[in-house]
N, C-alpha and C positions, 0 to 999 in steps of 0.2 A: 049887378051882379048876373052873370050868366053861369049857368050849368052845363053849357056846353063845352065838351073836352077839348084841350087845345090839340095840336098836331101830334100823331104818334110818332116816336123817334124812329128813323130807321131801322130796320133789320140786314145788317150787314153780314154777307158771305164770301169766304175767301176761296179765291179761285181755284178751282181744281189742277191748274197746271203749276201751281206755286210749290216749288222745291223748299228744300228745307234750309234753303240759302239766305233767307231773308228778305230775298225778293218778292213781295208777294203783294196784290193788290185785292182789293175788296169791293164788292157791288152790292147795291139794294135790288134784290129782283121784284121784291113785293111793289116797290115805288115805281120800278120801270113797266111792270104789268097794267100799273093803275095808270100813271101818267107818260107814258109813251118817252120816258126822260130817263137815262142811266145814270145814276151815280155811281161813282168810282173815287176809291181812295187808296191810299198807301197803307198799308196794315200794320208798318211800323209806327206811324202817326196818324192814330185814328182822331185826334182831337184836331190835326190839320185840316188844310182845305180839300175839298173834293172837287172833281171834274165832274161834269154832266154832259152826257152824249146823246144824241137823238138815236132813235132805234138803229136807224140805218147807219149811222157811224159805227155804233157798238158791233152791228153785224159785222161790217167790214173789218173793222181790228181784230174780232175773234178769227175771222176767216185769216186774216194776214196771220195773227200769232201761230193759229195751227199749221199754217205752210212751212213757217220758220221752224217750227220743232221737229219737222219732218229730217 
């Protein structure tokens, strides 16, 4: 038996670009900072699958999303 704690659950944060229309994504910034991989999920289905992007891919996605909202 080990006293080593298991992995901590991810802390999910809703996108600041989310509108009140239910079209929201959440991401796990603590995991991204620690591991360089950005988990993303649909906020309407928190028990569903999550996609994982590299830091570079996530940066490109965010830049694209910002450009589309202008």
